[in-house]
C-alpha positions as CSV (number, residue, x, y, z in Angstrom):
1,M,-4.0,-93.9,38.7
2,G,-3.6,-90.2,38.8
3,L,-6.2,-87.5,39.4
4,K,-6.2,-86.5,35.7
5,Q,-7.0,-90.0,34.6
6,N,-9.7,-90.4,37.2
7,L,-11.3,-87.1,36.0
8,H,-11.0,-88.3,32.4
9,N,-12.8,-91.6,33.2
10,F,-15.5,-89.7,35.1
11,K,-16.0,-87.5,32.0
12,E,-16.3,-90.6,29.8
13,K,-18.9,-92.2,32.0
14,N,-21.0,-89.0,32.1
15,K,-20.6,-88.0,28.4
16,D,-24.4,-87.9,27.9
17,K,-25.1,-85.5,30.8
18,K,-26.3,-82.0,30.1
19,W,-23.8,-80.5,32.7
20,L,-20.8,-82.1,31.0
21,P,-19.8,-78.8,29.1
22,G,-19.3,-77.2,32.5
23,F,-17.2,-80.0,33.7
24,N,-15.2,-80.1,30.5
25,A,-14.4,-76.4,30.9
26,L,-13.0,-76.9,34.4
27,F,-11.1,-80.1,33.2
28,T,-9.4,-78.4,30.3
29,F,-8.6,-75.3,32.4
30,L,-6.6,-77.6,34.8
31,Y,-5.3,-80.1,32.3
32,M,-4.6,-80.7,28.6
33,P,-7.2,-82.8,26.9
34,N,-6.5,-86.6,26.6
35,E,-7.8,-86.6,23.0
36,T,-5.3,-87.4,20.3
37,T,-5.5,-87.9,16.6
38,H,-4.5,-91.2,14.9
39,N,-4.6,-90.6,11.2
40,G,-4.7,-87.9,8.5
41,T,-2.7,-84.8,8.3
42,H,-1.1,-83.6,11.6
43,I,-0.2,-79.9,12.2
44,K,2.0,-79.1,15.1
45,A,1.4,-75.6,16.4
46,A,1.9,-74.0,19.8
47,D,-1.0,-71.6,19.5
48,D,-4.6,-72.3,20.5
49,L,-7.4,-70.2,21.9
50,K,-6.5,-70.8,25.5
51,R,-2.8,-69.9,25.0
52,T,-3.8,-66.8,23.0
53,M,-6.1,-65.6,25.7
54,N,-3.5,-66.2,28.4
55,T,-0.9,-64.2,26.3
56,V,-3.2,-61.2,26.3
57,I,-3.8,-61.5,30.0
58,M,0.0,-61.5,30.5
59,A,0.1,-58.2,28.6
60,L,-2.6,-56.8,30.9
61,V,-1.2,-57.8,34.2
62,P,1.3,-54.9,34.4
63,C,-1.5,-52.5,33.8
64,L,-3.5,-54.2,36.6
65,I,-0.7,-54.1,39.1
66,F,0.1,-50.5,38.3
67,G,-3.6,-49.6,38.5
68,M,-3.7,-50.9,42.1
69,F,-0.7,-48.7,43.1
70,N,-2.2,-45.7,41.3
71,A,-5.6,-46.1,42.9
72,G,-4.1,-45.9,46.3
73,Y,-1.7,-43.2,45.3
74,Q,-4.5,-41.0,43.9
75,H,-6.6,-41.6,47.0
76,H,-3.8,-40.6,49.4
77,L,-2.7,-37.7,47.3
78,A,-6.2,-36.2,46.9
79,Q,-6.8,-36.4,50.7
80,G,-3.5,-34.7,51.5
81,L,-2.1,-37.8,53.1
82,I,0.9,-37.6,50.9
83,E,2.9,-34.4,51.4
84,S,4.4,-34.2,48.0
85,A,3.8,-36.0,44.7
86,D,7.3,-37.1,43.7
87,G,6.2,-38.9,40.5
88,F,6.6,-42.4,39.0
89,F,10.0,-43.1,40.4
90,G,9.3,-41.5,43.8
91,T,9.1,-43.4,47.1
92,S,5.5,-42.0,47.7
93,F,4.1,-44.0,44.7
94,W,5.5,-47.5,45.2
95,T,4.4,-48.0,48.8
96,W,2.6,-50.9,50.5
97,D,-0.2,-48.5,51.7
98,N,-1.0,-47.5,48.1
99,F,-1.0,-51.1,47.0
100,V,-3.3,-52.2,49.8
101,I,-5.9,-49.6,49.0
102,G,-5.7,-50.5,45.3
103,L,-5.9,-54.2,46.0
104,W,-8.9,-53.7,48.3
105,K,-10.8,-51.7,45.6
106,V,-9.7,-53.5,42.4
107,L,-9.6,-57.2,43.4
108,P,-13.4,-57.3,44.1
109,L,-14.0,-55.8,40.6
110,V,-11.9,-58.7,39.1
111,I,-13.7,-61.3,41.2
112,V,-17.2,-60.0,40.3
113,S,-16.2,-59.7,36.6
114,Y,-14.9,-63.2,36.3
115,G,-17.4,-64.8,38.7
116,V,-20.6,-63.4,37.1
117,G,-19.3,-63.6,33.5
118,L,-18.1,-67.2,33.7
119,A,-21.3,-68.2,35.5
120,V,-23.3,-66.8,32.6
121,E,-21.0,-68.6,30.1
122,F,-21.4,-71.9,32.0
123,I,-25.2,-71.6,32.1
124,F,-25.4,-70.9,28.4
125,A,-23.0,-73.8,27.6
126,I,-25.1,-76.2,29.6
127,I,-28.5,-75.0,28.2
128,K,-27.3,-75.0,24.6
129,G,-25.0,-78.0,24.9
130,H,-21.8,-76.5,23.5
131,E,-18.4,-76.3,25.1
132,V,-17.3,-73.3,27.2
133,E,-15.0,-71.2,25.1
134,E,-12.0,-69.3,26.6
135,G,-13.0,-65.9,25.2
136,Y,-14.2,-64.5,28.5
137,L,-10.8,-65.0,30.1
138,V,-9.6,-61.7,28.4
139,T,-13.0,-59.9,28.7
140,G,-13.1,-60.7,32.4
141,M,-9.7,-59.0,32.9
142,L,-10.5,-56.0,30.6
143,V,-13.7,-55.0,32.4
144,P,-12.1,-54.1,35.8
145,L,-9.5,-52.1,34.0
146,I,-11.9,-49.8,32.1
147,V,-14.3,-48.8,34.9
148,P,-14.0,-46.3,37.7
149,V,-12.4,-47.7,40.9
150,D,-15.5,-46.9,43.0
151,I,-18.2,-48.4,40.7
152,P,-20.7,-50.4,42.9
153,L,-20.2,-54.1,42.5
154,W,-23.9,-54.8,41.9
155,M,-23.8,-52.4,39.0
156,L,-20.8,-54.1,37.5
157,A,-22.5,-57.5,38.0
158,V,-25.7,-56.3,36.1
159,A,-23.5,-54.9,33.3
160,V,-21.5,-58.1,33.0
161,V,-24.7,-60.1,32.6
162,F,-25.9,-57.7,29.9
163,G,-22.6,-57.6,28.1
164,V,-22.2,-61.4,28.0
165,V,-25.8,-62.2,27.0
166,I,-26.5,-59.4,24.6
167,G,-23.0,-58.7,23.4
168,K,-21.9,-62.3,22.8
169,E,-24.2,-65.2,23.6
170,V,-27.2,-64.0,21.4
171,F,-24.8,-64.0,18.4
172,G,-23.7,-67.6,19.1
173,G,-20.8,-67.2,21.6
174,T,-17.1,-66.6,21.3
175,G,-16.0,-65.9,17.7
176,M,-19.5,-64.9,16.5
177,N,-20.1,-61.6,18.3
178,I,-20.0,-58.4,16.3
179,L,-19.3,-56.1,19.3
180,N,-16.4,-56.1,21.7
181,P,-18.0,-57.6,24.9
182,A,-15.9,-55.5,27.4
183,L,-16.9,-52.3,25.6
184,T,-20.5,-53.4,25.5
185,I,-20.4,-53.8,29.3
186,R,-18.8,-50.3,29.6
187,A,-21.4,-48.8,27.2
188,F,-24.2,-50.3,29.3
189,L,-22.8,-48.8,32.5
190,F,-22.4,-45.4,30.9
191,F,-25.9,-45.2,29.6
192,A,-27.6,-47.0,32.5
193,Y,-25.7,-45.4,35.3
194,P,-24.1,-42.2,33.9
195,T,-23.4,-40.5,37.2
196,W,-21.1,-43.4,38.2
197,M,-19.2,-43.4,34.9
198,S,-18.6,-39.7,34.2
199,G,-17.9,-36.5,36.1
200,D,-15.0,-35.4,38.3
201,K,-15.6,-37.5,41.4
202,V,-15.7,-41.1,40.2
203,W,-12.1,-41.7,39.4
204,V,-10.5,-41.4,42.8
205,H,-11.5,-43.8,45.7
206,G,-13.4,-42.0,48.4
207,A,-14.1,-38.8,46.5
208,V,-17.9,-39.2,46.5
209,E,-18.1,-40.1,50.2
210,R,-15.9,-37.2,51.2
211,D,-18.0,-34.7,49.2
212,Q,-21.1,-36.0,50.8
213,A,-19.5,-35.5,54.2
214,I,-18.6,-31.9,53.3
215,A,-22.1,-31.2,52.1
216,A,-23.4,-32.5,55.5
217,G,-21.3,-29.9,57.2
218,Q,-18.4,-32.0,58.4
219,S,-15.0,-30.2,58.5
220,L,-13.2,-32.0,55.8
221,D,-11.0,-30.8,53.0
222,A,-12.6,-31.0,49.6
223,I,-10.9,-33.3,47.1
224,S,-11.1,-33.6,43.3
225,G,-10.9,-36.7,41.2
226,E,-11.2,-35.0,37.9
227,T,-9.4,-36.5,34.9
228,I,-7.4,-34.5,32.4
229,L,-10.1,-34.9,29.8
230,G,-12.7,-33.7,32.2
231,S,-10.7,-30.5,32.9
232,L,-10.0,-29.9,29.2
233,A,-13.7,-30.4,28.4
234,Q,-14.5,-27.6,30.8
235,N,-11.7,-25.3,29.5
236,K,-9.8,-25.7,32.7
237,A,-6.0,-25.6,33.1
238,V,-4.4,-29.1,33.5
239,G,-1.9,-29.4,36.4
240,Y,-0.1,-32.5,35.1
241,E,3.2,-32.7,33.2
242,V,3.5,-34.7,30.0
243,M,5.6,-37.4,31.7
244,D,2.9,-37.8,34.4
245,M,0.5,-38.6,31.5
246,F,3.0,-40.9,29.9
247,Y,3.8,-42.8,33.1
248,G,0.1,-42.8,34.2
249,I,0.2,-41.2,37.7
250,I,-3.1,-39.4,36.9
251,P,-6.8,-40.0,37.8
252,G,-8.7,-42.3,35.5
253,S,-9.9,-45.9,35.0
254,V,-7.9,-48.6,36.8
255,G,-5.8,-49.8,33.9
256,E,-6.1,-47.0,31.3
257,T,-3.7,-44.4,32.7
258,S,-0.2,-45.7,32.0
259,T,0.7,-45.2,28.4
260,L,4.1,-46.6,29.1
261,L,2.8,-50.0,30.2
262,I,0.1,-50.1,27.5
263,L,2.8,-49.5,24.9
264,L,4.9,-52.3,26.3
265,G,1.9,-54.5,26.3
266,G,1.2,-53.6,22.7
267,L,4.7,-54.5,21.7
268,F,4.4,-57.8,23.5
269,L,1.2,-58.6,21.6
270,I,2.8,-57.6,18.3
271,F,5.9,-59.7,19.0
272,T,3.6,-62.7,19.8
273,K,1.6,-62.0,16.6
274,I,-1.6,-61.7,18.5
275,G,-2.3,-58.0,18.2
276,S,-2.4,-56.3,14.8
277,W,0.3,-53.6,14.4
278,R,-1.6,-52.3,11.4
279,I,-4.6,-51.5,13.5
280,M,-2.5,-49.9,16.3
281,L,-0.4,-47.8,14.0
282,S,-3.4,-46.7,11.8
283,S,-5.4,-45.7,14.9
284,V,-2.5,-43.5,16.1
285,I,-2.3,-41.9,12.6
286,G,-6.0,-41.3,12.6
287,A,-5.9,-39.7,16.0
288,L,-3.0,-37.5,15.1
289,V,-4.7,-36.3,11.9
290,M,-7.8,-35.4,13.7
291,G,-5.8,-33.6,16.4
292,L,-3.9,-31.7,13.8
293,I,-7.1,-30.6,12.1
294,F,-8.4,-29.3,15.4
295,N,-5.2,-27.5,16.2
296,G,-5.3,-25.9,12.7
297,V,-8.9,-24.7,13.4
298,V,-7.8,-23.1,16.6
299,S,-4.7,-21.5,14.9
300,S,-7.0,-20.0,12.2
301,G,-9.0,-18.2,14.8
302,W,-12.3,-19.9,14.0
303,I,-12.6,-21.1,17.6
304,T,-12.1,-18.7,20.5
305,E,-11.3,-19.3,24.1
306,S,-15.0,-18.7,24.9
307,S,-16.0,-21.8,23.0
308,K,-16.9,-24.9,24.9
309,F,-14.7,-26.9,22.5
310,Y,-11.6,-24.7,22.9
311,G,-9.9,-26.7,25.7
312,L,-9.8,-30.0,23.8
313,M,-9.3,-28.5,20.4
314,N,-6.3,-26.5,21.6
315,T,-4.7,-29.5,23.2
316,E,-1.4,-30.5,21.5
317,F,-2.4,-33.1,18.9
318,W,0.0,-35.7,20.2
319,H,-1.2,-35.2,23.8
320,H,-4.4,-37.0,22.8
321,L,-2.4,-40.2,22.6
322,L,-1.4,-39.9,26.3
323,I,-4.7,-39.0,28.0
324,G,-7.9,-40.8,28.5
325,G,-8.4,-44.4,27.4
326,F,-7.2,-44.0,23.8
327,A,-4.0,-46.0,24.1
328,F,-5.7,-48.8,26.1
329,G,-8.6,-49.0,23.7
330,T,-6.3,-49.0,20.7
331,V,-4.0,-51.8,21.9
332,F,-6.3,-54.1,23.7
333,M,-9.8,-53.6,22.3
334,A,-9.6,-52.2,18.8
335,T,-7.4,-55.1,17.9
336,D,-9.9,-57.8,19.0
337,P,-9.5,-60.4,16.2
338,V,-13.2,-61.2,16.3
339,T,-14.7,-57.8,16.0
340,A,-12.0,-56.0,14.0
341,S,-11.5,-56.0,10.3
342,Q,-9.8,-59.2,9.0
343,T,-8.3,-58.1,5.6
344,T,-5.0,-56.3,5.5
345,K,-6.3,-53.2,3.8
346,G,-9.4,-53.3,5.9
347,K,-7.3,-53.1,9.1
348,W,-5.7,-49.9,7.9
349,I,-9.0,-48.3,7.2
350,Y,-10.6,-49.7,10.3
351,G,-7.8,-48.5,12.6
352,F,-7.6,-45.1,11.0
353,L,-11.3,-44.5,11.5
354,V,-11.2,-45.7,15.1
355,G,-8.5,-43.1,15.9
356,F,-10.1,-40.3,13.8
357,I,-13.6,-40.7,15.2
358,S,-12.2,-41.2,18.8
359,I,-10.8,-37.7,18.9
360,M,-13.8,-36.2,17.1
361,I,-16.2,-37.6,19.7
362,R,-13.8,-36.5,22.4
363,V,-13.9,-32.9,21.3
364,F,-17.6,-32.5,20.2
365,N,-19.1,-34.4,23.2
366,P,-18.0,-32.5,26.3
367,A,-20.5,-34.4,28.5
368,Y,-18.5,-37.5,27.7
369,P,-15.0,-36.5,26.4
370,E,-13.8,-40.1,26.3
371,G,-14.7,-41.1,22.7
372,V,-12.6,-44.3,22.1
373,M,-15.4,-46.6,23.5
374,L,-18.0,-45.3,21.1
375,A,-15.6,-45.1,18.2
376,I,-14.5,-48.8,18.6
377,L,-18.1,-50.0,19.0
378,L,-19.1,-48.0,15.9
379,M,-16.3,-49.5,13.8
380,N,-17.1,-53.0,15.1
381,V,-20.4,-52.7,13.4
382,F,-18.8,-51.4,10.1
383,A,-15.8,-53.8,10.1
384,P,-17.6,-56.5,8.1
385,T,-18.7,-53.9,5.6
386,I,-15.1,-52.6,5.2
387,D,-13.9,-56.2,4.6
388,H,-16.7,-56.8,2.1
389,Y,-15.7,-53.8,-0.1
390,V,-12.0,-54.6,0.3
391,V,-12.6,-58.2,-1.0
392,Q,-14.9,-57.0,-3.7
393,G,-12.3,-54.5,-4.8
394,N,-9.7,-57.3,-5.0
395,V,-12.1,-59.5,-7.0
396,K,-12.7,-56.6,-9.5
397,K,-8.9,-56.2,-9.9
398,R,-8.4,-59.8,-10.6
399,M,-11.2,-59.9,-13.1
400,K,-9.6,-57.1,-15.0
401,R,-6.4,-59.0,-15.1
402,V,-8.2,-62.1,-16.5
403,K,-9.9,-60.0,-19.2
404,V,-6.5,-58.5,-20.2
405,K,-4.9,-61.9,-20.4
406,T,-7.7,-63.4,-22.4
407,A,-8.0,-60.4,-24.7
């Protein structure tokens, strides 16, 4: 008798135990369930929640691996340990030293995210007597990719508990939440610990410690971990080429910098029919429209270089797609099937407003120039309303057709 059958028999003997949902979660993670249907209609399909979540994780893995290399690269570059930055295809980027630094900093974030988040999920499943859903498999991977590399682990743990409990479990668990759990976690971090989530020293490993050493009088070279958005928000010149932004060899959150890999991940999700291309495309259109409006305002002379909004308003409208977390948020979080709009027309409206509002917040909130998080959370709240009015509009159209036919 194999191990799987032994575990199945153990589950059957203890089916009345309160801790059984936790055991079931581990069992189904390792094996396919032994349950089969014997009558009625049978539908053969290769998609289920676990396979869907695993597909999204596969799309995220390249961003994770690249983020590890980039974390080490930015660390060595900022400290002057790399003599020259030779770009995405250069030998100074794809080195073992860069990967080791990145792995050392990013892997603990992944472990804490999954460990704490799944522990909360198991506790709620046992208390409430329901099965553990696979929804946190993606959230647990998203969280390490959208936070600064040097975020203290205890802060991340507190935020994960808040995000899982308040962002999902209080609504009934996976499939019932109205807010994206990963963005709820990031929002908690931003408002509870703002100094660790914004500024010009949190995006490169070791920047804070070195600045403290300099302040203490030690003879060290100053380094900067400022992002492109941070520089533009302060009307500073940006020292990065467009291709640097596209490939992602810039400071930023662990997985949000490489537009190239995010684009490939988005195409993979579209090909597997998991991500909505309508939401992705309409978000890009919304961002471009808002960017064009701001460029037009600058061209008209209404905003001068002395204005605090000039740097981001004067940015080429399409550059907004390459900087900050816009691309990552659009592909992996705005398309969350639980919190996004469900109707076809609603997806176009929802996505357009996500992109439009993202750039608006980015420009008008210099203290926090990354607006995609707030834009997606705002539209998560309004997504049911959008779908409601889309459905009501369709009902009215059909009623008019009925009246015409019966007249």
